[in-house]
C-alpha positions as CSV (number, residue, x, y, z in Angstrom):
1,M,-68.4,87.1,9.5
2,T,-68.2,91.0,9.8
3,A,-64.7,92.9,11.4
4,P,-66.6,93.7,14.7
5,V,-68.3,90.3,15.1
6,R,-64.4,89.1,14.4
7,S,-63.2,91.2,17.2
8,L,-65.9,90.9,19.8
9,M,-65.2,87.2,19.3
10,N,-61.5,87.4,19.9
11,L,-62.4,89.5,23.2
12,I,-64.5,87.0,24.4
13,T,-61.9,84.3,23.8
14,M,-58.9,86.2,25.0
15,R,-61.2,86.8,27.8
16,R,-61.9,83.5,28.1
17,I,-58.3,82.5,28.2
18,E,-57.5,85.1,31.2
19,L,-60.5,83.7,33.2
20,L,-59.0,80.0,32.8
21,S,-55.2,81.0,33.8
22,A,-56.3,83.0,37.2
23,I,-58.4,80.1,38.3
24,L,-55.2,78.0,37.3
25,I,-52.9,80.4,39.4
26,A,-55.7,80.1,42.0
27,F,-56.0,76.5,42.4
28,A,-51.8,76.6,42.5
29,L,-51.8,79.1,45.3
30,T,-54.5,76.8,46.9
31,A,-52.7,73.9,46.4
32,S,-49.4,75.6,48.1
33,L,-50.8,76.0,51.4
34,M,-52.8,72.3,51.4
35,G,-51.0,69.5,52.8
36,A,-50.5,66.4,50.5
37,C,-54.2,64.6,50.6
38,G,-55.4,68.1,51.0
39,T,-54.8,68.3,54.6
40,K,-55.3,72.1,55.3
41,V,-51.7,73.4,56.9
42,I,-49.3,75.5,55.7
43,S,-46.6,74.0,54.4
44,R,-43.0,74.1,55.4
45,Q,-41.6,75.2,52.2
46,A,-44.2,77.7,51.8
47,Q,-43.4,78.5,55.3
48,A,-39.5,79.3,54.7
49,N,-38.1,82.6,55.2
50,N,-41.4,83.6,55.6
51,P,-42.1,84.9,59.6
52,V,-45.7,85.7,58.9
53,N,-46.5,82.3,58.3
54,E,-44.9,80.8,61.0
55,R,-46.4,82.6,63.6
56,V,-49.7,81.9,62.3
57,L,-49.0,78.1,61.9
58,A,-47.5,79.1,65.4
59,K,-50.9,80.0,66.7
60,R,-53.1,77.5,64.9
61,N,-50.8,75.3,67.2
62,L,-51.1,76.9,70.1
63,E,-54.9,76.9,69.5
64,R,-55.6,73.1,69.3
65,S,-53.3,72.4,71.7
66,M,-55.4,74.2,74.6
67,A,-58.3,72.8,72.7
68,V,-57.5,69.2,72.7
69,L,-56.3,69.6,76.5
70,D,-59.1,71.3,77.7
71,T,-61.4,68.7,76.3
72,A,-58.8,65.8,77.8
73,T,-59.1,67.5,81.5
74,A,-63.0,68.1,81.6
75,H,-63.4,64.6,80.6
76,Y,-60.4,62.3,82.4
77,F,-60.3,63.7,85.9
78,V,-63.1,63.0,88.4
79,G,-63.7,65.0,91.5
80,D,-61.7,67.8,93.4
81,G,-58.8,65.0,94.1
82,M,-58.4,64.6,89.9
83,A,-58.2,60.9,89.9
84,M,-57.8,59.9,87.0
85,G,-59.7,57.5,84.3
86,R,-57.5,55.4,82.2
87,Y,-59.9,55.6,78.8
88,Y,-62.5,57.8,77.9
89,N,-65.1,56.6,74.9
90,P,-65.9,59.8,73.1
91,F,-68.7,57.8,70.8
92,T,-70.6,56.4,74.4
93,G,-69.4,58.9,76.7
94,K,-68.3,56.2,79.2
95,L,-65.4,57.1,81.4
96,S,-63.2,53.9,82.7
97,E,-63.3,52.5,86.4
98,E,-59.4,51.7,86.1
99,R,-57.6,54.9,87.1
100,G,-54.2,56.0,85.4
101,S,-50.7,55.4,87.2
102,V,-48.6,58.2,88.0
103,W,-46.7,58.3,84.9
104,M,-50.2,58.2,83.1
105,Y,-51.5,61.1,85.3
106,T,-47.7,63.0,84.5
107,S,-48.9,63.2,81.1
108,A,-51.7,65.6,81.9
109,I,-49.0,67.8,83.6
110,E,-46.7,67.5,80.8
111,A,-49.1,68.8,78.5
112,V,-50.3,72.0,80.8
113,N,-46.5,72.7,80.9
114,A,-46.2,72.2,77.3
115,V,-48.4,75.2,77.2
116,L,-47.1,76.9,79.5
117,H,-43.9,77.2,77.7
118,A,-45.8,77.9,74.2
119,L,-47.6,80.8,75.9
120,V,-44.2,82.6,77.2
121,A,-42.9,81.9,73.2
122,A,-46.3,83.6,72.1
123,K,-45.6,86.6,74.5
124,N,-42.0,86.7,73.5
125,S,-43.3,87.0,69.7
126,G,-45.2,89.6,70.4
127,D,-48.8,87.7,70.6
128,T,-49.7,89.6,74.1
129,A,-53.3,88.5,73.8
130,I,-53.3,84.5,74.0
131,Y,-50.6,84.9,76.6
132,D,-53.1,87.5,78.6
133,L,-55.8,85.4,78.4
134,N,-54.3,81.9,79.3
135,F,-51.5,81.7,81.6
136,E,-53.0,81.8,84.3
137,K,-56.1,79.5,84.0
138,Y,-52.7,76.6,82.8
139,N,-50.4,78.2,85.9
140,G,-53.9,77.2,87.6
141,L,-54.4,73.7,86.4
142,L,-50.7,72.9,87.0
143,S,-51.0,73.9,90.6
144,R,-53.8,71.8,91.1
145,L,-52.2,68.8,89.3
146,Y,-49.7,69.0,91.4
147,D,-51.1,69.4,94.7
148,N,-53.4,65.6,93.8
149,A,-50.4,64.0,93.0
150,D,-50.1,63.4,96.3
151,Y,-52.5,60.2,96.3
152,Y,-49.7,58.5,94.4
153,L,-46.8,59.3,97.1
154,G,-45.8,57.0,99.6
155,T,-43.1,56.6,101.9
156,F,-40.9,53.7,102.9
157,E,-37.4,52.8,104.1
158,L,-34.9,52.1,101.1
159,T,-31.1,50.1,101.3
160,S,-29.5,51.1,98.4
161,F,-25.9,51.0,97.7
162,T,-24.7,53.4,99.5
163,Q,-27.2,54.1,102.6
164,T,-30.4,53.0,104.3
165,K,-32.4,55.7,104.3
166,E,-36.4,56.8,104.3
167,W,-37.9,58.4,101.2
168,T,-41.2,59.8,100.5
169,V,-41.8,59.1,96.4
170,Y,-44.3,58.2,94.0
171,A,-45.8,54.9,93.5
172,V,-47.2,53.6,90.3
173,D,-50.9,53.1,91.3
174,R,-53.1,55.8,93.1
175,V,-55.0,55.2,96.4
176,N,-58.0,57.5,98.1
177,R,-55.5,59.1,100.9
178,K,-53.0,61.3,100.2
179,G,-49.5,60.4,101.0
180,R,-50.8,56.6,102.0
181,A,-49.3,54.8,98.7
182,N,-47.6,51.6,99.3
183,V,-44.1,52.4,97.6
184,T,-42.2,49.3,98.7
185,G,-40.5,47.0,95.9
186,V,-42.0,47.0,92.9
187,L,-44.3,49.2,93.7
188,N,-42.6,52.6,92.5
189,V,-39.9,52.4,89.9
190,Y,-37.3,55.5,88.8
191,D,-38.0,56.2,85.6
192,D,-41.7,57.7,86.9
193,Q,-39.9,59.9,89.5
194,M,-37.7,61.1,86.7
195,W,-40.5,62.0,84.1
196,L,-42.2,64.2,87.5
197,A,-38.5,65.5,87.9
198,R,-38.3,66.4,84.6
199,E,-41.5,68.4,84.5
200,L,-41.3,70.0,88.1
201,L,-38.3,71.9,86.5
202,E,-39.9,72.8,83.7
203,S,-42.4,74.5,86.4
204,F,-40.0,76.2,88.0
205,R,-38.6,77.9,85.2
206,L,-41.8,78.7,83.6
207,T,-43.4,80.2,87.5
208,G,-40.0,80.4,89.4
209,K,-41.9,78.5,92.4
210,K,-39.4,77.4,94.9
211,K,-41.3,74.5,96.3
212,Y,-41.3,72.9,92.6
213,L,-36.9,73.1,92.1
214,E,-36.7,71.7,96.0
215,K,-39.3,68.8,94.8
216,A,-37.2,68.2,91.2
217,E,-34.3,68.3,94.1
218,Y,-35.4,65.9,96.3
219,L,-36.7,63.1,93.3
220,V,-33.3,63.3,91.7
221,E,-31.5,62.9,95.0
222,Y,-33.7,59.5,95.3
223,V,-32.7,58.4,91.8
224,L,-29.2,58.6,92.0
225,D,-29.5,57.3,95.1
226,G,-30.0,53.9,93.1
227,W,-26.8,54.7,90.5
228,D,-25.2,51.4,90.9
229,T,-21.7,52.7,92.9
230,T,-20.5,49.4,93.0
231,L,-16.7,49.0,91.4
232,D,-15.2,46.1,89.0
233,E,-11.9,44.6,89.2
234,A,-10.6,47.9,87.6
235,G,-12.0,49.7,90.5
236,N,-14.8,51.6,88.0
237,E,-18.2,52.0,88.9
238,H,-20.5,49.4,87.5
239,G,-23.1,52.2,86.8
240,G,-26.3,52.5,85.6
241,I,-30.0,52.7,87.6
242,P,-32.1,49.9,87.8
243,W,-35.8,50.2,86.4
244,G,-36.5,50.4,90.3
245,P,-35.6,49.7,93.7
246,G,-37.3,46.3,93.2
247,Y,-35.2,45.2,90.0
248,V,-32.2,44.5,88.8
249,S,-32.6,44.8,84.6
250,K,-31.2,48.4,83.9
251,H,-33.3,50.3,81.7
252,A,-32.9,53.0,78.7
253,C,-36.0,54.3,80.2
254,S,-34.6,54.7,83.7
255,N,-31.1,56.6,82.9
256,G,-31.9,58.3,79.8
257,P,-34.7,60.2,81.5
258,I,-32.6,61.6,84.1
259,V,-29.6,63.6,81.9
260,S,-31.1,66.3,80.8
261,P,-32.5,67.2,84.2
262,L,-29.2,66.7,85.8
263,V,-27.7,69.3,82.7
264,W,-30.5,72.1,83.7
265,L,-30.0,71.9,87.4
266,H,-26.4,72.3,86.8
267,E,-27.4,75.5,84.7
268,I,-29.6,76.4,87.6
269,Y,-26.4,76.5,90.0
270,G,-24.2,77.4,88.1
271,K,-23.3,80.7,89.2
272,S,-24.1,79.3,93.2
273,S,-21.8,78.2,95.6
274,E,-24.6,75.7,97.4
275,Q,-23.0,72.6,97.9
276,I,-24.7,68.7,97.9
277,E,-23.7,65.6,99.4
278,H,-22.1,63.0,97.0
279,R,-22.1,59.5,98.4
280,F,-19.4,56.9,96.5
281,I,-17.5,53.7,97.6
282,D,-13.9,54.1,98.8
283,P,-11.5,53.3,95.7
284,D,-9.0,51.6,97.9
285,D,-11.2,48.8,99.6
286,R,-13.5,49.2,97.0
287,K,-16.4,48.2,100.1
288,T,-16.2,51.2,102.4
289,R,-19.0,53.7,101.8
290,R,-17.9,57.3,101.5
291,S,-19.4,60.8,101.2
292,A,-18.2,64.2,100.7
293,M,-19.7,67.6,99.8
294,R,-19.4,68.7,96.2
295,P,-20.6,71.7,94.6
296,K,-24.4,71.5,93.1
297,S,-23.4,72.7,89.4
298,E,-20.3,70.5,89.3
299,Y,-22.1,67.5,91.2
300,Y,-25.3,67.7,88.8
301,L,-23.4,68.1,85.2
302,E,-20.7,65.1,86.4
303,Y,-23.4,62.4,86.8
304,A,-25.6,64.1,83.8
305,K,-22.6,62.6,82.1
306,K,-22.1,59.7,83.7
307,V,-25.6,58.6,83.4
308,Y,-25.1,59.5,79.6
309,D,-22.3,57.4,79.1
310,W,-23.3,54.6,81.2
311,Q,-26.3,54.4,78.4
312,K,-24.5,55.3,75.1
313,E,-21.6,52.6,76.1
314,H,-24.1,49.3,77.0
315,L,-27.5,50.1,75.0
316,L,-26.7,51.7,71.9
317,N,-26.9,49.0,69.3
318,E,-25.9,48.1,65.6
319,K,-29.2,50.4,64.2
320,G,-27.2,53.6,66.0
321,V,-30.9,53.6,68.2
322,Y,-31.0,52.6,71.6
323,T,-32.0,49.0,73.3
324,D,-34.6,48.8,75.9
325,M,-32.5,47.1,79.0
326,M,-29.8,45.4,80.2
327,G,-30.6,42.2,81.5
328,G,-29.5,38.1,81.5
329,C,-28.2,38.0,84.9
330,S,-28.2,34.4,87.2
331,P,-29.3,34.7,89.1
332,C,-31.9,37.8,88.4
333,K,-32.6,39.3,91.6
334,I,-31.4,41.4,94.4
335,Q,-28.2,41.2,96.3
336,Y,-26.7,42.5,99.3
337,E,-23.4,42.2,100.9
338,T,-22.3,43.3,104.7
339,V,-19.8,46.1,105.3
340,G,-18.7,46.3,109.0
341,S,-22.5,46.2,110.5
342,E,-24.1,48.0,107.6
343,R,-26.0,46.4,104.7
344,Y,-25.8,47.5,101.2
345,R,-27.1,46.6,98.1
346,A,-24.5,44.7,95.6
347,N,-24.2,44.6,92.4
348,T,-25.9,41.9,90.4
349,P,-24.3,40.9,87.0
350,L,-26.1,41.9,83.7
351,E,-24.6,40.0,80.7
352,R,-26.5,41.9,77.4
353,A,-29.0,44.2,76.0
354,V,-32.2,43.1,75.4
355,G,-35.7,44.1,74.3
356,Q,-37.1,46.6,71.5
357,D,-36.1,49.9,70.3
358,Y,-38.7,52.2,71.6
359,T,-38.5,56.0,70.5
360,Y,-38.5,57.6,73.7
361,N,-35.1,55.1,74.5
362,S,-33.5,57.4,71.6
363,G,-35.7,60.6,72.1
364,T,-34.3,61.2,75.5
365,M,-30.5,60.7,74.4
366,L,-31.2,63.2,71.6
367,S,-32.4,65.8,74.0
368,G,-29.3,64.4,76.8
369,A,-26.9,64.9,74.0
370,G,-28.9,68.0,72.8
371,D,-28.5,69.6,76.3
372,L,-24.9,68.6,77.3
373,Y,-23.6,70.2,74.1
374,R,-25.4,73.2,75.1
375,A,-23.3,72.9,78.2
376,T,-20.2,71.9,77.3
377,K,-19.7,72.9,74.1
378,D,-18.1,68.9,73.9
379,N,-18.8,68.2,70.1
380,V,-18.9,64.4,71.2
381,Y,-22.4,65.4,72.1
382,L,-23.3,67.0,69.1
383,N,-21.9,64.4,66.9
384,D,-23.8,61.6,68.6
385,G,-27.3,64.0,68.3
386,K,-26.5,64.3,64.8
387,A,-26.0,60.6,64.2
388,L,-28.9,59.5,66.5
389,S,-31.3,61.9,64.8
390,D,-30.6,60.3,61.6
391,N,-30.5,56.7,62.3
392,S,-33.4,56.9,64.5
393,F,-35.9,58.8,61.9
394,K,-34.4,56.0,59.6
395,A,-35.7,53.6,62.2
396,F,-39.1,54.7,63.7
397,A,-40.4,56.6,60.6
398,Y,-42.0,54.6,57.9
399,P,-42.6,56.4,54.6
400,D,-46.0,56.2,53.0
401,K,-46.6,53.4,54.7
402,D,-50.4,54.2,55.4
403,M,-50.3,57.7,53.1
404,P,-48.6,58.6,50.1
405,G,-46.5,61.5,51.4
406,Y,-46.9,60.7,55.0
407,H,-44.5,59.2,57.8
408,S,-46.2,56.7,59.8
409,Y,-44.7,55.9,63.2
410,H,-46.0,53.1,65.5
411,T,-48.9,53.4,67.6
412,G,-49.4,49.9,69.7
413,G,-48.9,49.9,73.1
414,F,-48.1,53.3,74.4
415,R,-46.2,54.1,71.7
416,N,-47.5,57.6,70.9
417,W,-46.4,59.0,74.2
418,F,-43.0,57.4,73.2
419,N,-43.1,59.0,70.1
420,G,-44.1,62.6,71.7
421,I,-40.7,62.3,73.5
422,L,-39.0,61.3,70.3
423,L,-40.2,64.9,68.7
424,R,-39.2,66.9,72.0
425,G,-35.5,64.9,71.5
426,Y,-35.5,66.6,67.8
427,M,-36.4,69.9,69.0
428,D,-33.5,70.0,71.0
429,M,-31.2,68.9,68.5
430,Y,-32.6,71.8,66.7
431,P,-30.8,74.9,67.4
432,D,-27.4,73.1,65.9
433,Y,-28.5,70.1,63.4
434,S,-31.4,72.0,61.0
435,Q,-31.4,68.7,59.5
436,V,-34.1,67.2,62.3
437,D,-36.3,70.4,60.9
438,S,-37.7,67.8,58.3
439,Y,-38.1,65.3,60.8
440,I,-40.0,67.7,63.3
441,A,-42.3,68.3,59.7
442,T,-44.1,64.9,59.9
443,F,-45.3,65.2,63.3
444,Q,-46.8,68.2,62.3
445,K,-48.2,66.4,59.0
446,N,-50.0,63.4,61.0
447,L,-51.7,65.5,63.8
448,D,-53.0,67.9,61.5
449,Y,-54.2,65.3,59.6
450,G,-55.9,63.4,62.2
451,F,-57.4,66.8,63.9
452,D,-58.8,68.0,60.4
453,R,-60.3,64.5,59.3
454,F,-60.8,62.6,62.6
455,N,-61.6,65.1,65.4
456,H,-64.5,64.1,67.5
457,R,-66.2,66.2,70.2
458,G,-62.6,67.6,71.1
459,F,-60.9,64.0,70.9
460,L,-58.2,62.6,68.5
461,P,-57.7,58.7,67.5
462,T,-55.1,56.6,68.7
463,D,-53.8,56.0,64.9
464,L,-53.8,59.5,63.2
465,L,-53.5,58.7,60.2
466,N,-55.8,55.5,59.6
467,G,-58.9,56.9,62.1
468,W,-61.1,55.8,64.8
469,G,-60.5,51.7,65.2
470,K,-62.8,49.8,67.0
471,R,-61.3,49.8,70.7
472,D,-61.9,53.6,70.3
473,K,-64.6,53.5,69.2
474,D,-66.3,50.5,69.9
475,G,-64.5,49.2,73.2
476,E,-62.7,50.9,75.9
477,G,-62.1,54.2,73.8
478,V,-58.6,56.1,74.1
479,E,-55.9,56.5,76.7
480,G,-56.5,59.3,78.4
481,M,-52.1,60.1,78.1
482,F,-52.4,60.0,74.4
483,Q,-55.1,62.7,74.3
484,F,-52.1,64.9,76.5
485,T,-49.5,63.9,74.1
486,F,-51.3,64.8,71.5
487,A,-52.0,68.4,73.3
488,A,-48.8,68.6,74.5
489,N,-46.7,67.9,70.5
490,Y,-49.4,71.2,69.4
491,A,-47.8,73.4,72.3
492,V,-44.2,72.5,71.1
493,L,-44.7,72.1,67.6
494,S,-46.4,76.0,68.4
495,R,-43.3,76.9,70.7
496,F,-41.2,75.8,67.8
497,E,-42.4,77.9,65.3
498,Y,-42.3,80.8,67.5
499,E,-39.2,81.0,68.2
500,K,-38.0,80.2,64.7
């Protein structure tokens, strides 16, 4: 082989090596921008200290949130009254005749609020175009949802632990005339009012509309009227809020969700001299019902602490997460007592914590701990939140169960919505406990996996990692509240990235 030929062959070999190296480098760069199993999402490792990537992810999350929300709104609501069908099958195009409960309906309000909050975060980060294009659209949708929530409203008279009073609150079920729902007995529950109060306060903070604040305060007053003010032998309140006025069991879901709204009200009235009536039982004779005026800010914070402490004392279990409820009573029925000429509800003794550990019951207490720490700077709440963050992730997130490199969360029953509350809890702890960033990342990965692989006509399956199940595809279809949950989760993840 002549020298010129050898030189040519060496040059070709070098070019091949350079080309192969370039291919390998390109492949490595591409892989770094992919999630496990090919999910097309910028990894959180690649985002570290890179605000450009965080903003790209934030905007993409927001766009996906609005897309899922728009599809769900178009398919689950019927007519000007926005009657919500519980299920929709995107493969057959059939909407169920069964109507969603007020809790399910509130999930749509939750999603709209989450999108509005993310849009504000986008605007504050400099992405003004997406805010200008969409904020008023969803603000209008929010108003329509609240207006038509009145199909769940009803009025009744309730004898509680401190008074007898007429209330107008939300029933479990929708009726065909606004304000005519049956809300007696077990037909309304305190946690439904709590979830609505939470969203009303969020709407007030986003829009500044006073009517949302006024409605929220009314519902909070109703909920706190359910607090068990009766006194034990030591003169301490038994405490706790039953599941509803027609129940005796005291649930995590009828206590934990009100903690954060109470802290928000404390903050809203922090510089105000406005007062509110506080109803209680005289500690001297342990029977006489009393009332006194208290500054709103002080009153709301005191109740936030009391509810938080009651749930922590009675329902925090050996795994470091929250059990479903206090039950085990005999007789298990509402009891009354007469003081003077007035009749009041009396305490029904509850013996033990029972039921399952649900993600949302720990999620509300995470949010409560984060909010109480922000308001008080008491390290008890910070330490509680850190421990609950770690314990809940250990208890509820299953690594590699359905997919290598992913964490699975149970999806049976209403758990998709429950899990969304846990995500919010982690986010409320993030400013003071950065460890939860890795927990939050699991929700991002799961959402993206489901969206990239199983998105069908704008709908996502109940099980994001395993795809469309028989019930989703061949049966009733998917729960409307799950679609709104997925939209809300994408929106809160968007806000999380923008605010970082």
